[in-house]
N, CA and C atoms as an extended XYZ file, in Angstrom:
495
Properties=species:S:1:pos:R:3:atomname:S:1:resname:S:1:resid:I:1 pbc="F F F"
N       -42.063      211.035       -1.013 N   MET     1
C       -42.913      211.689       -0.033 CA  MET     1
C       -42.979      210.833        1.222 C   MET     1
N       -42.758      211.438        2.344 N   ARG     2
C       -42.728      210.707        3.595 CA  ARG     2
C       -43.953      211.068        4.435 C   ARG     2
N       -44.718      210.074        4.815 N   LEU     3
C       -45.875      210.302        5.678 CA  LEU     3
C       -45.474      210.087        7.124 C   LEU     3
N       -45.914      210.963        7.978 N   THR     4
C       -45.635      210.785        9.392 CA  THR     4
C       -46.865      210.211       10.074 C   THR     4
N       -46.638      209.369       11.034 N   LEU     5
C       -47.746      208.689       11.695 CA  LEU     5
C       -48.566      209.612       12.581 C   LEU     5
N       -47.935      210.618       13.145 N   HIS     6
C       -48.698      211.475       14.054 CA  HIS     6
C       -49.780      212.263       13.309 C   HIS     6
N       -49.689      212.377       12.017 N   MET     7
C       -50.731      213.043       11.249 CA  MET     7
C       -51.886      212.095       10.940 C   MET     7
N       -51.610      210.807       10.917 N   LEU     8
C       -52.630      209.829       10.548 CA  LEU     8
C       -53.406      209.285       11.739 C   LEU     8
N       -52.813      209.293       12.909 N   ILE     9
C       -53.438      208.701       14.081 CA  ILE     9
C       -53.968      209.819       14.974 C   ILE     9
N       -55.261      209.733       15.353 N   SER    10
C       -55.864      210.815       16.123 CA  SER    10
C       -55.709      210.655       17.623 C   SER    10
N       -55.483      209.441       18.118 N   HIS    11
C       -55.334      209.155       19.546 CA  HIS    11
C       -56.504      209.680       20.363 C   HIS    11
N       -57.709      209.538       19.844 N   GLY    12
C       -58.895      209.911       20.591 CA  GLY    12
C       -59.257      211.377       20.530 C   GLY    12
N       -58.477      212.193       19.814 N   ARG    13
C       -58.803      213.615       19.711 CA  ARG    13
C       -59.894      213.779       18.661 C   ARG    13
N       -61.060      214.174       19.110 N   VAL    14
C       -62.184      214.331       18.201 CA  VAL    14
C       -62.367      215.792       17.825 C   VAL    14
N       -62.260      216.674       18.803 N   ALA    15
C       -62.526      218.093       18.579 CA  ALA    15
C       -61.228      218.863       18.442 C   ALA    15
N       -61.318      220.032       17.842 N   ARG    16
C       -60.162      220.911       17.733 CA  ARG    16
C       -59.778      221.437       19.104 C   ARG    16
N       -58.543      221.770       19.246 N   LYS    17
C       -58.064      222.327       20.500 CA  LYS    17
C       -58.164      223.841       20.400 C   LYS    17
N       -59.300      224.366       20.813 N   ILE    18
C       -59.533      225.807       20.761 CA  ILE    18
C       -59.513      226.323       22.192 C   ILE    18
N       -58.747      227.346       22.449 N   GLY    19
C       -58.707      227.917       23.794 CA  GLY    19
C       -57.631      227.263       24.637 C   GLY    19
N       -57.748      227.423       25.939 N   LEU    20
C       -56.717      226.964       26.861 CA  LEU    20
C       -56.977      225.570       27.412 C   LEU    20
N       -58.170      225.087       27.315 N   GLY    21
C       -58.511      223.773       27.834 CA  GLY    21
C       -59.956      223.469       27.506 C   GLY    21
N       -60.482      222.361       28.020 N   PRO    22
C       -61.853      221.986       27.678 CA  PRO    22
C       -62.893      223.006       28.133 C   PRO    22
N       -62.743      223.546       29.334 N   GLN    23
C       -63.721      224.514       29.820 CA  GLN    23
C       -63.627      225.820       29.032 C   GLN    23
N       -62.413      226.219       28.717 N   SER    24
C       -62.212      227.422       27.912 CA  SER    24
C       -62.819      227.248       26.520 C   SER    24
N       -62.657      226.051       25.957 N   ARG    25
C       -63.227      225.762       24.637 CA  ARG    25
C       -64.739      225.867       24.665 C   ARG    25
N       -65.374      225.273       25.663 N   ILE    26
C       -66.831      225.306       25.788 CA  ILE    26
C       -67.317      226.747       25.961 C   ILE    26
N       -66.630      227.517       26.810 N   ASN    27
C       -67.031      228.916       27.028 CA  ASN    27
C       -66.902      229.734       25.758 C   ASN    27
N       -65.831      229.495       24.991 N   MET    28
C       -65.655      230.222       23.739 CA  MET    28
C       -66.755      229.856       22.742 C   MET    28
N       -67.084      228.571       22.650 N   LEU    29
C       -68.152      228.139       21.747 CA  LEU    29
C       -69.495      228.730       22.179 C   LEU    29
N       -69.748      228.772       23.481 N   ARG    30
C       -70.997      229.349       23.984 CA  ARG    30
C       -71.098      230.824       23.627 C   ARG    30
N       -70.005      231.559       23.783 N   ASN    31
C       -70.017      232.991       23.472 CA  ASN    31
C       -70.223      233.233       21.981 C   ASN    31
N       -69.566      232.454       21.147 N   ILE    32
C       -69.731      232.621       19.700 CA  ILE    32
C       -71.149      232.257       19.293 C   ILE    32
N       -71.685      231.182       19.864 N   LEU    33
C       -73.043      230.750       19.544 CA  LEU    33
C       -74.069      231.779       20.013 C   LEU    33
N       -73.839      232.393       21.153 N   THR    34
C       -74.722      233.448       21.627 CA  THR    34
C       -74.708      234.635       20.673 C   THR    34
N       -73.524      234.999       20.211 N   GLY    35
C       -73.421      236.085       19.235 CA  GLY    35
C       -74.109      235.745       17.924 C   GLY    35
N       -74.022      234.482       17.513 N   LEU    36
C       -74.684      234.055       16.272 CA  LEU    36
C       -76.197      234.151       16.398 C   LEU    36
N       -76.733      233.727       17.528 N   VAL    37
C       -78.187      233.805       17.719 CA  VAL    37
C       -78.622      235.267       17.815 C   VAL    37
N       -77.844      236.109       18.483 N   ARG    38
C       -78.218      237.510       18.629 CA  ARG    38
C       -78.165      238.244       17.292 C   ARG    38
N       -77.075      238.107       16.553 N   HIS    39
C       -76.879      238.902       15.339 CA  HIS    39
C       -77.220      238.156       14.055 C   HIS    39
N       -77.344      236.850       14.112 N   GLU    40
C       -77.654      235.962       12.988 CA  GLU    40
C       -76.557      235.932       11.933 C   GLU    40
N       -75.476      236.670       12.135 N   ARG    41
C       -74.302      236.604       11.264 CA  ARG    41
C       -73.098      237.050       12.075 C   ARG    41
N       -72.046      236.228       12.065 N   ILE    42
C       -70.838      236.591       12.796 CA  ILE    42
C       -69.626      236.354       11.915 C   ILE    42
N       -68.557      237.054       12.253 N   GLU    43
C       -67.282      236.897       11.570 CA  GLU    43
C       -66.302      236.343       12.589 C   GLU    43
N       -65.702      235.205       12.285 N   THR    44
C       -64.782      234.561       13.208 CA  THR    44
C       -63.745      233.787       12.404 C   THR    44
N       -62.832      233.122       13.095 N   THR    45
C       -61.836      232.341       12.368 CA  THR    45
C       -62.503      231.111       11.763 C   THR    45
N       -61.856      230.543       10.768 N   LEU    46
C       -62.431      229.399       10.062 CA  LEU    46
C       -62.589      228.193       10.977 C   LEU    46
N       -61.600      227.925       11.824 N   ALA    47
C       -61.669      226.780       12.729 CA  ALA    47
C       -62.823      226.931       13.723 C   ALA    47
N       -62.985      228.120       14.263 N   ARG    48
C       -64.081      228.354       15.208 CA  ARG    48
C       -65.431      228.256       14.512 C   ARG    48
N       -65.520      228.769       13.289 N   ALA    49
C       -66.775      228.692       12.543 CA  ALA    49
C       -67.145      227.238       12.271 C   ALA    49
N       -66.141      226.417       11.931 N   ASP    50
C       -66.406      224.992       11.707 CA  ASP    50
C       -66.954      224.328       12.962 C   ASP    50
N       -66.353      224.642       14.102 N   GLU    51
C       -66.785      224.032       15.358 CA  GLU    51
C       -68.174      224.509       15.770 C   GLU    51
N       -68.419      225.810       15.677 N   VAL    52
C       -69.682      226.374       16.147 CA  VAL    52
C       -70.840      225.943       15.250 C   VAL    52
N       -70.569      225.715       13.991 N   ARG    53
C       -71.635      225.375       13.042 CA  ARG    53
C       -72.408      224.131       13.488 C   ARG    53
N       -71.695      223.115       13.961 N   PHE    54
C       -72.347      221.891       14.423 CA  PHE    54
C       -73.297      222.193       15.583 C   PHE    54
N       -72.826      222.982       16.545 N   TYR    55
C       -73.646      223.280       17.714 CA  TYR    55
C       -74.819      224.201       17.360 C   TYR    55
N       -74.627      225.087       16.404 N   ALA    56
C       -75.705      225.980       15.973 CA  ALA    56
C       -76.829      225.173       15.319 C   ALA    56
N       -76.454      224.182       14.518 N   GLU    57
C       -77.474      223.341       13.868 CA  GLU    57
C       -78.204      222.492       14.904 C   GLU    57
N       -77.457      221.941       15.863 N   LYS    58
C       -78.089      221.129       16.909 CA  LYS    58
C       -79.034      221.965       17.758 C   LYS    58
N       -78.650      223.200       18.033 N   LEU    59
C       -79.500      224.069       18.845 CA  LEU    59
C       -80.826      224.352       18.145 C   LEU    59
N       -80.791      224.538       16.838 N   ILE    60
C       -82.035      224.738       16.082 CA  ILE    60
C       -82.871      223.456       16.090 C   ILE    60
N       -82.212      222.299       15.974 N   ASP    61
C       -82.959      221.033       16.039 CA  ASP    61
C       -83.712      220.908       17.364 C   ASP    61
N       -83.045      221.262       18.459 N   TYR    62
C       -83.709      221.216       19.757 CA  TYR    62
C       -84.810      222.269       19.845 C   TYR    62
N       -84.576      223.447       19.303 N   ALA    63
C       -85.570      224.527       19.380 CA  ALA    63
C       -86.827      224.188       18.600 C   ALA    63
N       -86.697      223.405       17.540 N   LYS    64
C       -87.872      223.029       16.751 CA  LYS    64
C       -88.813      222.111       17.530 C   LYS    64
N       -88.325      221.506       18.600 N   LYS    65
C       -89.190      220.664       19.442 CA  LYS    65
C       -90.140      221.508       20.279 C   LYS    65
N       -89.829      222.799       20.416 N   GLY    66
C       -90.719      223.701       21.142 CA  GLY    66
C       -90.196      224.055       22.509 C   GLY    66
N       -90.714      225.166       23.055 N   ASP    67
C       -90.243      225.614       24.365 CA  ASP    67
C       -90.879      224.844       25.510 C   ASP    67
N       -91.800      223.935       25.217 N   THR    68
C       -92.375      223.109       26.271 CA  THR    68
C       -91.524      221.873       26.530 C   THR    68
N       -90.629      221.530       25.601 N   ASP    69
C       -89.755      220.372       25.767 CA  ASP    69
C       -88.657      220.711       26.779 C   ASP    69
N       -88.534      219.872       27.809 N   GLU    70
C       -87.603      220.146       28.904 CA  GLU    70
C       -86.151      220.119       28.430 C   GLU    70
N       -85.800      219.130       27.586 N   LYS    71
C       -84.422      219.021       27.123 CA  LYS    71
C       -84.053      220.190       26.205 C   LYS    71
N       -85.005      220.637       25.388 N   ALA    72
C       -84.743      221.769       24.503 CA  ALA    72
C       -84.475      223.034       25.322 C   ALA    72
N       -85.245      223.250       26.358 N   MET    73
C       -85.030      224.423       27.206 CA  MET    73
C       -83.697      224.341       27.948 C   MET    73
N       -83.341      223.132       28.388 N   LYS    74
C       -82.082      222.946       29.095 CA  LYS    74
C       -80.892      223.233       28.173 C   LYS    74
N       -80.970      222.739       26.931 N   MET    75
C       -79.892      222.979       25.973 CA  MET    75
C       -79.789      224.468       25.630 C   MET    75
N       -80.932      225.113       25.439 N   ALA    76
C       -80.919      226.538       25.106 CA  ALA    76
C       -80.341      227.355       26.255 C   ALA    76
N       -80.718      227.038       27.488 N   SER    77
C       -80.210      227.812       28.619 CA  SER    77
C       -78.725      227.534       28.851 C   SER    77
N       -78.238      226.343       28.463 N   PHE    78
C       -76.807      226.073       28.611 CA  PHE    78
C       -75.995      226.799       27.546 C   PHE    78
N       -76.393      226.690       26.290 N   TRP    79
C       -75.573      227.212       25.198 CA  TRP    79
C       -75.681      228.720       25.022 C   TRP    79
N       -76.793      229.320       25.425 N   LEU    80
C       -76.944      230.769       25.276 CA  LEU    80
C       -76.590      231.446       26.589 C   LEU    80
N       -75.546      232.251       26.582 N   THR    81
C       -75.111      232.906       27.813 CA  THR    81
C       -76.014      234.070       28.177 C   THR    81
N       -76.724      234.633       27.198 N   GLU    82
C       -77.666      235.721       27.461 CA  GLU    82
C       -79.075      235.137       27.401 C   GLU    82
N       -79.750      235.108       28.525 N   LYS    83
C       -81.032      234.414       28.628 CA  LYS    83
C       -82.167      235.124       27.894 C   LYS    83
N       -81.976      236.395       27.529 N   ASP    84
C       -83.021      237.084       26.769 CA  ASP    84
C       -83.085      236.597       25.320 C   ASP    84
N       -82.128      235.773       24.898 N   LEU    85
C       -82.137      235.229       23.533 CA  LEU    85
C       -82.924      233.926       23.410 C   LEU    85
N       -83.286      233.321       24.535 N   VAL    86
C       -84.030      232.056       24.480 CA  VAL    86
C       -85.371      232.231       23.762 C   VAL    86
N       -86.159      233.284       24.048 N   PRO    87
C       -87.403      233.458       23.283 CA  PRO    87
C       -87.156      233.675       21.794 C   PRO    87
N       -86.073      234.380       21.447 N   LYS    88
C       -85.774      234.581       20.023 CA  LYS    88
C       -85.496      233.249       19.346 C   LYS    88
N       -84.789      232.374       20.049 N   LEU    89
C       -84.482      231.060       19.489 CA  LEU    89
C       -85.756      230.267       19.197 C   LEU    89
N       -86.684      230.284       20.143 N   PHE    90
C       -87.890      229.475       19.993 CA  PHE    90
C       -88.967      230.145       19.141 C   PHE    90
N       -89.055      231.470       19.169 N   LYS    91
C       -90.143      232.176       18.481 CA  LYS    91
C       -89.769      232.704       17.098 C   LYS    91
N       -88.465      232.931       16.856 N   VAL    92
C       -88.049      233.497       15.572 CA  VAL    92
C       -87.293      232.475       14.723 C   VAL    92
N       -86.230      231.904       15.293 N   LEU    93
C       -85.380      231.023       14.494 CA  LEU    93
C       -86.003      229.658       14.238 C   LEU    93
N       -86.612      229.054       15.251 N   ALA    94
C       -87.188      227.718       15.063 CA  ALA    94
C       -88.314      227.714       14.026 C   ALA    94
N       -89.269      228.666       14.038 N   PRO    95
C       -90.295      228.661       12.993 CA  PRO    95
C       -89.734      228.906       11.588 C   PRO    95
N       -88.626      229.647       11.493 N   ARG    96
C       -88.031      229.915       10.183 CA  ARG    96
C       -87.552      228.624        9.515 C   ARG    96
N       -87.085      227.683       10.333 N   PHE    97
C       -86.533      226.441        9.792 CA  PHE    97
C       -87.456      225.245       10.003 C   PHE    97
N       -88.733      225.492       10.241 N   GLU    98
C       -89.676      224.411       10.534 CA  GLU    98
C       -89.768      223.403        9.387 C   GLU    98
N       -89.672      223.880        8.149 N   THR    99
C       -89.827      222.982        7.002 CA  THR    99
C       -88.521      222.293        6.620 C   THR    99
N       -87.387      222.789        7.110 N   LYS   100
C       -86.092      222.191        6.770 CA  LYS   100
C       -85.700      221.155        7.812 C   LYS   100
N       -84.936      220.160        7.377 N   SER   101
C       -84.474      219.153        8.326 CA  SER   101
C       -83.009      219.342        8.706 C   SER   101
N       -82.242      220.048        7.877 N   ASN   102
C       -80.850      220.353        8.199 CA  ASN   102
C       -80.385      221.501        7.302 C   ASN   102
N       -79.150      221.923        7.477 N   GLY   103
C       -78.614      222.999        6.658 CA  GLY   103
C       -79.175      224.360        7.026 C   GLY   103
N       -79.123      224.692        8.310 N   TYR   104
C       -79.674      225.964        8.780 CA  TYR   104
C       -78.653      227.092        8.691 C   TYR   104
N       -77.373      226.743        8.582 N   THR   105
C       -76.326      227.756        8.579 CA  THR   105
C       -75.600      227.776        7.242 C   THR   105
N       -74.935      228.891        6.988 N   ARG   106
C       -74.125      229.046        5.781 CA  ARG   106
C       -72.779      229.611        6.212 C   ARG   106
N       -71.709      229.050        5.664 N   LYS   107
C       -70.370      229.504        5.997 CA  LYS   107
C       -69.688      229.972        4.716 C   LYS   107
N       -69.051      231.123        4.777 N   ALA   108
C       -68.348      231.658        3.613 CA  ALA   108
C       -66.968      232.139        4.041 C   ALA   108
N       -65.973      231.820        3.232 N   ARG   109
C       -64.613      232.285        3.494 CA  ARG   109
C       -64.504      233.761        3.152 C   ARG   109
N       -63.745      234.480        3.956 N   ILE   110
C       -63.436      235.877        3.669 CA  ILE   110
C       -61.915      236.020        3.738 C   ILE   110
N       -61.354      237.139        3.317 N   PRO   111
C       -59.884      237.278        3.334 CA  PRO   111
C       -59.301      237.105        4.733 C   PRO   111
N       -58.062      236.667        4.771 N   ASN   112
C       -57.375      236.436        6.037 CA  ASN   112
C       -57.281      237.716        6.855 C   ASN   112
N       -57.185      237.534        8.161 N   ARG   113
C       -57.032      238.652        9.076 CA  ARG   113
C       -55.722      239.372        8.768 C   ARG   113
N       -55.694      240.676        8.924 N   GLN   114
C       -54.532      241.462        8.504 CA  GLN   114
C       -53.503      241.694        9.609 C   GLN   114
N       -53.758      241.218       10.813 N   ASN   115
C       -52.762      241.463       11.861 CA  ASN   115
C       -51.666      240.392       11.802 C   ASN   115
N       -50.927      240.215       12.853 N   LEU   116
C       -49.754      239.343       12.812 CA  LEU   116
C       -50.055      237.875       12.537 C   LEU   116
N       -51.178      237.362       13.009 N   ASP   117
C       -51.391      235.920       12.870 CA  ASP   117
C       -51.923      235.498       11.499 C   ASP   117
N       -52.490      236.436       10.710 N   ARG   118
C       -52.995      236.127        9.360 CA  ARG   118
C       -53.926      234.914        9.371 C   ARG   118
N       -54.802      234.849       10.374 N   ALA   119
C       -55.701      233.703       10.532 CA  ALA   119
C       -56.723      233.656        9.398 C   ALA   119
N       -57.082      232.440        9.000 N   LYS   120
C       -58.128      232.269        7.998 CA  LYS   120
C       -59.457      232.651        8.637 C   LYS   120
N       -60.216      233.489        7.953 N   MET   121
C       -61.453      234.005        8.519 CA  MET   121
C       -62.650      233.483        7.743 C   MET   121
N       -63.795      233.497        8.399 N   ALA   122
C       -65.029      233.040        7.774 CA  ALA   122
C       -66.203      233.815        8.364 C   ALA   122
N       -67.286      233.841        7.613 N   VAL   123
C       -68.548      234.409        8.090 CA  VAL   123
C       -69.509      233.250        8.260 C   VAL   123
N       -70.120      233.168        9.425 N   LEU   124
C       -71.109      232.132        9.707 CA  LEU   124
C       -72.438      232.827        9.932 C   LEU   124
N       -73.484      232.339        9.268 N   GLU   125
C       -74.786      232.992        9.393 CA  GLU   125
C       -75.897      231.958        9.342 C   GLU   125
N       -77.037      232.338        9.951 N   TYR   126
C       -78.247      231.555        9.794 CA  TYR   126
C       -78.886      231.937        8.467 C   TYR   126
N       -79.368      230.966        7.736 N   LYS   127
C       -80.014      231.250        6.456 CA  LYS   127
C       -81.333      231.976        6.707 C   LYS   127
N       -81.714      232.824        5.770 N   GLY   128
C       -82.961      233.559        5.889 CA  GLY   128
C       -82.855      234.791        6.762 C   GLY   128
N       -81.645      235.261        7.058 N   ASN   129
C       -81.496      236.447        7.896 CA  ASN   129
C       -81.791      237.703        7.077 C   ASN   129
N       -82.013      238.840        7.745 N   PRO   130
C       -82.408      240.061        7.020 CA  PRO   130
C       -81.255      240.799        6.343 C   PRO   130
N       -80.031      240.295        6.426 N   PHE   131
C       -78.872      240.979        5.860 CA  PHE   131
C       -78.744      240.697        4.364 C   PHE   131
N       -77.986      241.526        3.653 N   PRO   132
C       -77.728      241.241        2.236 CA  PRO   132
C       -76.975      239.924        2.088 C   PRO   132
N       -77.146      239.285        0.955 N   SER   133
C       -76.555      237.973        0.722 CA  SER   133
C       -75.037      238.050        0.693 C   SER   133
N       -74.391      236.988        1.185 N   LEU   134
C       -72.938      236.904        1.122 CA  LEU   134
C       -72.463      236.667       -0.301 C   LEU   134
N       -73.255      235.940       -1.055 N   TYR   135
C       -72.898      235.623       -2.424 CA  TYR   135
C       -73.686      236.533       -3.357 C   TYR   135
N       -73.024      237.255       -4.253 N   PRO   136
C       -73.763      238.143       -5.149 CA  PRO   136
C       -74.636      237.343       -6.110 C   PRO   136
N       -75.772      237.921       -6.443 N   VAL   137
C       -76.689      237.280       -7.372 CA  VAL   137
C       -76.101      237.392       -8.770 C   VAL   137
N       -76.017      236.259       -9.454 N   LYS   138
C       -75.452      236.262      -10.796 CA  LYS   138
C       -76.507      236.767      -11.777 C   LYS   138
N       -76.131      237.770      -12.544 N   LYS   139
C       -77.043      238.333      -13.525 CA  LYS   139
C       -76.801      237.664      -14.869 C   LYS   139
N       -77.871      237.415      -15.582 N   GLU   140
C       -77.747      236.847      -16.911 CA  GLU   140
C       -77.247      237.920      -17.863 C   GLU   140
N       -76.208      237.616      -18.587 N   ASN   141
C       -75.646      238.543      -19.552 CA  ASN   141
C       -75.852      237.956      -20.942 C   ASN   141
N       -76.574      238.663      -21.777 N   GLU   142
C       -76.882      238.147      -23.111 CA  GLU   142
C       -75.676      238.174      -24.033 C   GLU   142
N       -74.627      238.887      -23.656 N   LEU   143
C       -73.488      239.044      -24.545 CA  LEU   143
C       -72.428      237.963      -24.391 C   LEU   143
N       -72.596      237.047      -23.441 N   THR   144
C       -71.607      235.984      -23.307 CA  THR   144
C       -71.725      235.029      -24.486 C   THR   144
N       -70.643      234.325      -24.782 N   LEU   145
C       -70.598      233.421      -25.925 CA  LEU   145
C       -71.653      232.328      -25.814 C   LEU   145
N       -71.774      231.745      -24.650 N   ILE   146
C       -72.729      230.640      -24.467 CA  ILE   146
C       -74.150      231.121      -24.709 C   ILE   146
N       -74.491      232.315      -24.188 N   ASN   147
C       -75.851      232.826      -24.375 CA  ASN   147
C       -76.111      233.191      -25.834 C   ASN   147
N       -75.105      233.685      -26.536 N   GLN   148
C       -75.275      233.989      -27.962 CA  GLN   148
C       -75.497      232.712      -28.760 C   GLN   148
N       -74.749      231.655      -28.442 N   LEU   149
C       -74.926      230.378      -29.144 CA  LEU   149
C       -76.307      229.788      -28.866 C   LEU   149
N       -76.737      229.856      -27.609 N   LEU   150
C       -78.064      229.343      -27.273 CA  LEU   150
C       -79.162      230.133      -27.975 C   LEU   150
N       -79.002      231.427      -28.063 N   LYS   151
C       -79.987      232.279      -28.741 CA  LYS   151
C       -80.087      231.916      -30.222 C   LYS   151
N       -78.926      231.731      -30.859 N   GLY   152
C       -78.928      231.321      -32.254 CA  GLY   152
C       -79.552      229.958      -32.451 C   GLY   152
N       -79.266      229.027      -31.570 N   TYR   153
C       -79.833      227.678      -31.656 CA  TYR   153
C       -81.350      227.730      -31.521 C   TYR   153
N       -81.843      228.505      -30.577 N   ARG   154
C       -83.297      228.610      -30.382 CA  ARG   154
C       -83.972      229.234      -31.603 C   ARG   154
N       -83.323      230.241      -32.196 N   GLU   155
C       -83.902      230.861      -33.397 CA  GLU   155
C       -83.942      229.880      -34.559 C   GLU   155
N       -82.889      229.077      -34.731 N   GLU   156
C       -82.870      228.071      -35.798 CA  GLU   156
C       -83.972      227.037      -35.584 C   GLU   156
N       -84.126      226.577      -34.347 N   LYS   157
C       -85.177      225.587      -34.038 CA  LYS   157
C       -86.559      226.161      -34.309 C   LYS   157
N       -86.757      227.432      -33.951 N   ALA   158
C       -88.063      228.071      -34.186 CA  ALA   158
C       -88.333      228.171      -35.676 C   ALA   158
N       -87.315      228.485      -36.510 N   GLN   159
C       -87.494      228.558      -37.949 CA  GLN   159
C       -87.786      227.183      -38.541 C   GLN   159
N       -87.115      226.148      -38.025 N   GLN   160
C       -87.374      224.793      -38.520 CA  GLN   160
C       -88.784      224.350      -38.196 C   GLN   160
N       -89.265      224.689      -37.022 N   LEU   161
C       -90.636      224.333      -36.632 CA  LEU   161
C       -91.653      225.079      -37.494 C   LEU   161
N       -91.369      226.313      -37.860 N   GLN   162
C       -92.286      227.081      -38.721 CA  GLN   162
C       -92.332      226.475      -40.118 C   GLN   162
N       -91.204      225.991      -40.634 N   LYS   163
C       -91.167      225.387      -41.961 CA  LYS   163
C       -91.944      224.075      -41.973 C   LYS   163
N       -91.886      223.332      -40.868 N   LEU   164
C       -92.613      222.065      -40.794 CA  LEU   164
C       -94.116      222.269      -40.702 C   LEU   164
N       -94.540      223.342      -40.064 N   ASN   165
C       -95.971      223.600      -39.882 CA  ASN   165
C       -96.471      224.333      -41.053 C   ASN   165
């Protein structure tokens, strides 16, 4: 197996190269983040979801400081392209996550896009949104082998306890 050096050395590249340049990247992230705040769930490519997730969490951290904080308002007005979403950020999303310190978003993989590029897709959402869950709720099935064994074990233990008493 041959390792190439260009894969191991980053040369100062910290962020993904999304879009046509740095300004294009920022504008794309702002638009995706605005859509996330508006709809609370978006479907985008996996790379974009990874990038936006960091900024979405930081935006909630700033929003939890309140709308009276100058830096929080500045960050909200920069990252949200639609200014009517600023009150939603401070009045709806920030109180929802008041008790949490991190982990405000959830990312789930979905099937690849079906057009020519076959891009890996993901759903990014704020936790606690009004939509149905991305992950189905697992129902307990009494007929599985493990549950049958546990049921038998509990019945044996209950019989042993009755014999002792």
